[in-house]
C-alpha positions, 0 to 999 in steps of 0.5 A, spaced: 389 583 934 396 580 931 400 586 933 395 591 929 394 595 935 388 600 936 385 602 929 384 609 929 379 611 923 379 618 919 371 620 920 368 621 913 366 628 910 359 629 913 357 632 906 358 625 903 351 622 900 347 628 901 340 628 897 336 634 900 333 639 896 334 644 901 339 644 906 336 649 911 329 646 913 325 640 913 319 640 909 315 641 916 318 648 917 318 651 910 316 658 911 310 660 908 309 663 901 310 670 899 306 674 895 310 672 889 308 665 890 315 663 892 317 660 898 323 663 902 327 659 907 331 662 914 338 658 915 338 654 922 345 652 925 348 646 923 347 639 927 352 634 928 349 627 930 354 623 935 354 616 935 356 613 942 362 609 942 361 601 943 364 597 948 369 592 947 367 586 951 371 581 946 377 584 947 377 585 939 379 592 936 374 596 935 373 602 930 375 609 934 375 616 930 381 620 928 382 627 928 382 631 921 388 634 920 387 641 916 393 644 917 395 644 910 390 649 908 391 656 908 385 662 908 385 666 902 383 673 903 380 677 897 383 683 894 378 686 890 370 686 892 365 688 887 361 694 889 355 691 886 350 689 891 347 682 891 341 681 887 335 679 890 334 671 891 327 671 893 325 668 887 329 662 889 325 656 887 324 651 894 327 645 893 323 640 898 327 635 902 324 628 901 329 624 904 329 623 912 337 624 912 339 630 916 346 631 914 348 638 915 354 643 912 360 643 917 364 649 919 369 650 913 376 648 913 382 652 912 383 655 905 375 654 904 372 660 906 368 665 901 365 672 902 359 672 905 353 672 900 346 671 900 347 667 893 352 662 896 349 660 903 353 655 907 351 648 905 354 641 904 359 640 898 353 636 895 348 641 895 352 647 892 350 645 885 343 646 886 343 652 892 349 656 890 345 662 885 347 667 880 343 673 877 343 668 871 340 662 875 335 667 878 333 670 871 332 663 868 327 660 874 323 666 873 322 665 866 320 658 867 315 660 872 312 665 867 312 659 862 310 653 867 306 653 874 311 653 880 309 645 882 312 643 875 318 647 875 319 644 882 318 637 879 323 639 873 329 641 878 328 635 882 328 630 876 335 633 874 338 633 881 336 625 881 340 624 875 347 625 879 349 620 884 350 623 891 358 622 891 358 625 884 354 631 887 359 632 893 365 631 888 362 636 883 361 641 889 369 643 889 369 646 883 364 652 884 367 653 891 374 654 888 371 658 882 367 663 887 374 664 891 377 666 884 372 671 883 371 674 890 379 675 890 379 678 883 372 682 884 369 679 878 362 682 877 356 677 879 353 678 872 360 675 869 360 669 873 355 665 869 355 664 864 363 664 865 366 667 858 372 663 855 377 669 857 374 668 865 375 660 864 382 661 861 384 666 867 381 661 872 385 655 869 391 659 869 390 661 876 390 654 878 395 651 873 401 648 877 398 648 884 392 643 884 388 638 879 382 641 876 375 642 878 369 642 874 364 648 874 361 645 867 356 641 871 354 648 875 352 651 869 349 645 866 344 645 872 342 652 871 341 651 864 347 656 862 351 657 856 358 653 857 364 656 853 369 650 856 369 648 849 372 654 846 379 653 843 382 658 848 380 654 853 382 647 850 389 650 849 389 652 857 387 646 859 392 642 855 397 647 858 394 646 865 395 638 864 402 639 863 404 643 869 399 641 874 400 633 873 405 633 879 399 635 884 395 629 882 395 623 887 401 619 886 399 612 883 398 606 889 399 599 888 393 594 887 391 589 892 395 583 891 394 575 894 399 577 899 395 583 902 389 578 903 393 573 906 396 578 911 389 580 913 386 573 913 391 571 918 389 577 923 381 576 923 377 572 927 371 570 922 367 568 928 367 575 930 361 579 926 365 585 925 371 581 922 366 576 918 363 583 914 370 585 913 372 579 910 366 578 906 367 585 903 374 584 902 374 578 898 367 581 894 371 587 892 377 584 890 374 578 886 368 581 884 372 587 881 368 592 884 369 599 887 368 599 895 363 605 894 358 600 891 358 595 896 359 599 902 356 606 905 360 612 906 356 614 912 350 611 916 345 617 915 346 617 908 344 609 907 339 609 902 336 603 898 336 606 892 344 606 892 346 601 897 344 593 896 340 590 902 341 584 906 334 582 902 330 585 897 322 586 895 320 583 889 313 584 885 310 577 884 305 576 879 303 568 879 296 568 876 291 574 876 293 577 883 300 581 885 303 580 891 310 582 894 316 577 896 322 578 900 328 574 898 335 574 900 339 579 896 345 574 895 343 568 891 348 561 891 348 557 885 352 550 883 354 551 875 353 545 871 361 543 871 360 543 879 363 549 881 359 554 885 358 561 885 355 567 889 351 573 886 347 579 888 345 586 885 348 593 886 342 598 885 347 603 883 354 604 880 358 610 877 357 608 870 350 605 869 347 609 874 340 606 876 341 600 872 346 598 877 350 591 876 351 584 878 356 582 883 358 575 881 364 571 885 366 564 884 368 559 889 376 557 890 379 551 893 383 555 898 382 560 904 380 566 899 374 563 897 369 569 896 363 564 896 365 561 903 366 568 906 359 571 904 356 565 907 360 565 913 358 573 914 350 571 913 351 566 918 355 570 923 351 576 922 344 572 921 341 577 927 341 583 922 335 585 920 333 584 912 332 591 911 339 593 913 345 593 908 348 587 906 354 588 909 352 590 916 354 586 922 352 585 930 356 590 934 359 589 941 353 592 944 348 587 940 345 592 935 346 592 928 351 596 925 353 598 918 360 597 915 362 604 913 367 605 908 372 609 912 372 604 918 373 598 913 379 602 910 382 604 916 381 597 919 385 594 913 390 599 912 393 598 919 394 591 918 397 592 912 402 597 915 404 593 920 405 587 915 410 592 911 405 591 905 404 597 900 400 602 901 393 602 897 387 605 896 379 603 895 380 603 888 386 598 889 381 592 890 378 593 883 385 594 880 388 588 884 382 583 883 382 585 875 390 583 875 389 577 879 383 574 874 387 576 868 393 572 871 389 566 872 387 566 865 380 569 865 379 572 858 379 580 858 372 581 856 369 577 862 374 581 867 372 588 863 364 586 864 365 584 871 368 590 873 364 595 869 369 597 864 368 599 857 373 597 852 377 603 852 377 605 859 379 597 861 385 599 856 386 606 860 386 602 866 392 597 864 396 603 862 396 605 869 397 598 871 403 598 867 406 604 872 403 602 878 405 594 878 413 595 878 412 600 884 409 595 888 413 593 894 410 586 895 413 581 890 406 579 888 408 581 881 414 580 877 416 581 870 413 575 867 407 577 870 407 584 867 410 581 860 404 576 860 399 582 861 402 586 856 401 581 851 393 580 853 392 587 853 395 588 846 391 583 843 385 585 847 386 592 843 387 589 836 380 585 837 376 591 839 379 595 834 382 601 839 387 605 835 393 605 840 393 613 838 387 614 842 389 611 848 396 615 848 391 621 847 387 619 853 392 619 858 392 625 863 386 628 860 384 634 865 376 633 867 374 641 868 
């Protein structure tokens, strides 16, 4: 492949997108009810699904795993441990697994160990919010069981769990881990950990100030209905201080995807190859549709869920007259507008901001090799053997079997190509930012671009503040001073039209989410 060489891939975190209500056993193996009418569980060893490699009969680059480097982490040894015995966890309400997914917790990485405690079982990061316990949380559930029948309590807990997107649960799982490490090291009593006092929160912030970006434990309190003192004046001041000293530990800004990146990718791809056709379609839809890669692709195969991922075809309820039946229609609709232009659109069922309302992805045809409509048609044609119940961007592998295009595989694939072409290093969000810049430079009104990318007015302006720093740093020559000046004028007029104070934008820069 055009000198890109063998493309290695960083495997995803196996904790991503896990939607299990209890991490230890499937419903069929749930233990019997105790005398207190509460189910108990016994942990089973974690398992890992191994996907056999696919033969490469076409001599085209395939996705191969690359080992993770965890040498940058160090294990923290607790200096003081509370002498109080852990509270009884027998009142833990069973959270039943209603999913077929079997993502298991992996061995903790270096620097992520905690003291063994029945309150905090070894689970996937996405499950910590709902399985890591405290005495307060246990008492809260016991109070609920007095007021409501146990099945209703179960339903209540399941309903709040469904409010968080899988990726969000995985991200929020880092907060309880760091907070537990902090409390273990300093011997903080279990009773004092939830609700965390304003003084304890300030100490936690001070401990990590200047070392790493902040994590959230607010959601951990919310799901256990615990009082939250993070809005206290002391905590607010501590967060301001942490923002100033901890900014150097945030990830540096990355350049946006540019037209130059897309042209370099196209020169290497063979669009008659099923995998390459899928890669090209995703790249152009993410770029010109201003969407996050996570909204178009799957993190890991085991996490595929039609509630969160767009399918190749979707089933709709149809009521023609007096009877109801289901229709299975293609997810992608190709249309010709009144002015003769062509477009393609499909609906993603879940986004980070709209949740279950989803969003529409709309791309317009171009008269060049970067036409997203042509790329979508080619992908659906080359991969016509993919079942309709598969993900939209699934493709036929070299073994002849359908395979989901995973996000980490896609990124590793394109990054290798762009690295060989000496282009700027980018991340997944770079597609969304780069597409917005390109559309604005082409004269598309900012209101339309904001709607396409799912931005609110303020969020769109804050993205521009990031681009003011990112664009001049780009090693490609895709954006010059004239482009930046034009964009600055467009965004300033956008701010005035939407009556957003300039001071509000400045005050929002660098806000630490705790």
